[in-house]
C-alpha positions in Angstrom: -47.8 -169.7 12.3 -51.0 -167.8 12.9 -54.2 -168.4 10.9 -55.6 -166.1 8.4 -58.5 -165.4 10.8 -55.9 -164.1 13.3 -54.3 -161.9 10.6 -57.7 -160.5 9.8 -58.2 -159.8 13.6 -54.8 -158.0 13.6 -55.9 -156.0 10.5 -59.1 -154.9 12.3 -57.2 -153.9 15.4 -54.8 -151.9 13.4 -57.6 -149.5 12.8 -58.5 -149.0 16.4 -57.3 -145.4 16.6 -59.5 -144.8 13.6 -62.6 -146.2 15.4 -62.0 -143.8 18.4 -61.5 -140.8 16.0 -64.8 -141.8 14.1 -66.7 -141.9 17.4 -65.4 -138.5 18.3 -66.2 -137.2 14.8 -69.7 -138.4 15.1 -70.3 -137.5 18.7 -73.6 -135.9 17.8 -75.2 -139.3 17.7 -74.1 -140.0 21.3 -74.8 -136.7 23.1 -78.1 -137.8 25.0 -79.8 -141.0 26.1 -82.5 -140.4 23.5 -80.1 -140.3 20.6 -78.4 -143.4 21.9 -81.7 -145.2 22.2 -82.5 -144.0 18.5 -79.3 -145.6 17.5 -80.1 -148.9 19.4 -83.6 -149.2 18.1 -82.6 -148.2 14.4 -84.5 -145.0 14.2 -81.8 -143.8 11.9 -80.7 -146.8 9.9 -77.3 -145.8 8.6 -75.9 -144.3 11.8 -77.3 -147.4 13.6 -75.5 -149.8 11.2 -72.3 -147.7 11.4 -72.3 -147.8 15.3 -73.0 -151.5 15.5 -70.2 -152.2 13.1 -67.9 -150.0 15.1 -68.7 -151.8 18.3 -68.0 -155.2 16.6 -64.8 -153.9 15.2 -63.7 -152.5 18.6 -64.5 -155.8 20.2 -62.6 -157.8 17.7 -59.6 -155.3 18.1 -59.5 -156.1 21.9 -59.7 -159.9 21.3 -56.8 -159.9 18.8 -54.6 -157.9 21.1 -55.5 -160.1 24.0 -54.5 -163.2 22.1 -51.3 -161.7 20.9 -50.4 -160.8 24.6 -51.4 -164.3 25.8 -50.3 -166.6 22.9 -47.6 -169.0 24.0 -44.0 -168.6 22.7 -43.4 -172.0 21.2 -40.0 -171.9 19.5 -36.5 -170.7 20.0 -34.9 -168.4 17.5 -31.7 -166.3 17.4 -31.5 -162.8 15.7 -28.6 -160.8 14.4 -28.4 -157.2 13.6 -31.5 -155.9 15.5 -32.3 -152.4 14.7 -35.4 -150.1 14.8 -37.7 -149.9 11.9 -38.0 -146.7 9.9 -41.3 -144.9 9.7 -43.4 -147.8 8.2 -46.1 -147.4 11.0 -46.4 -143.7 10.5 -46.7 -144.2 6.8 -49.4 -146.7 7.5 -51.4 -144.3 9.7 -51.1 -141.4 7.3 -51.7 -143.2 4.2 -54.6 -145.5 5.2 -56.2 -144.3 8.3 -56.5 -140.6 7.6 -58.5 -141.0 4.3 -61.1 -143.1 6.0 -61.9 -140.2 8.4 -63.9 -138.7 5.5 -66.9 -141.1 6.3 -70.2 -139.5 6.2 -72.4 -141.6 8.4 -75.7 -140.6 6.8 -74.6 -141.0 3.2 -74.7 -144.7 1.9 -72.4 -144.0 -0.9 -69.8 -142.7 1.5 -70.1 -145.7 3.7 -69.9 -148.2 0.8 -66.8 -146.3 -0.7 -65.1 -146.5 2.7 -66.2 -150.1 3.1 -64.7 -150.9 -0.2 -61.3 -149.1 0.7 -61.3 -150.9 4.2 -61.8 -154.4 2.4 -59.2 -153.6 -0.2 -56.7 -152.5 2.4 -57.6 -155.7 4.5 -57.0 -158.0 1.5 -53.5 -156.4 1.0 -52.7 -156.4 4.8 -53.7 -160.1 5.3 -52.4 -161.5 2.0 -49.0 -159.9 2.6 -48.9 -160.6 6.3 -48.4 -157.1 7.4 -49.3 -157.8 11.0 -46.5 -155.7 12.3 -48.2 -152.5 10.9 -50.5 -152.1 14.0 -50.5 -148.8 16.0 -52.0 -150.7 18.9 -48.6 -152.5 19.6 -47.2 -149.1 20.5 -50.1 -148.4 22.9 -49.4 -151.8 24.7 -45.5 -151.2 24.8 -44.6 -153.3 22.0 -42.1 -152.2 19.3 -41.3 -153.3 15.9 -37.7 -154.2 15.0 -35.9 -155.3 11.9 -32.9 -157.6 11.7 -30.0 -158.0 9.4 -31.8 -161.0 7.8 -34.9 -158.9 7.1 -36.9 -160.5 9.8 -39.5 -158.5 11.8 -39.6 -158.7 15.6 -42.7 -157.5 17.5 -41.5 -157.2 21.1 -42.1 -155.4 24.5 -38.2 -155.6 24.9 -36.4 -152.3 24.0 -33.7 -152.2 21.4 -30.9 -152.4 23.9 -32.3 -155.5 25.6 -32.7 -157.2 22.2 -29.3 -156.2 21.0 -28.0 -157.8 24.3 -29.7 -161.0 23.4 -28.4 -161.2 19.8 -27.2 -164.8 18.7 -28.9 -166.2 21.8 -31.8 -168.6 21.1 -34.8 -166.8 22.7 -38.4 -167.7 23.0 -40.5 -166.6 20.1 -43.8 -167.2 18.3 -43.8 -167.2 14.5 -46.6 -164.9 13.4 -45.9 -165.2 9.7 -43.0 -165.8 7.4 -40.0 -163.9 9.0 -42.3 -162.2 11.5 -41.7 -163.1 15.2 -43.4 -162.3 18.5 -40.8 -161.8 21.4 -42.1 -161.1 24.9 -40.6 -160.7 28.3 
């Protein structure tokens, strides 16, 4: 089973599309070398803090995804009744990512309120092991499937390949209770 730190990393990576949208939304701070230099040298404190935090979060996102793609599959498990998930991922994006786009980089209260929201969502995500709610999996050709036993499979196999392997003991990695990673 993965550690709490790894679940935190997967939570941070689940917001990767948001980080890109926030950079695009605040492009005016990156339109010239002088503005970038001002950010680096903390000429504007809040935009500088915001930028550095975004850089750290983006780096953590890549590390978490790199680990998930390289982690060894250390168990064998069989699955029955594999089917596609409903719209959990879309609900996650609309419900949690969109509100955070309201961040005003130059207003401390906006940054603090959104930080609070980010931390609250992180607590819920990590505490409930919602590691499968991560849009980056789709970008790296991983899909999320459910089984008849309410297990969650994160896999780069398609639904037909997984259905063809039903009842076979295949290599997996337990990510959390009833959450499995299956790779080709």
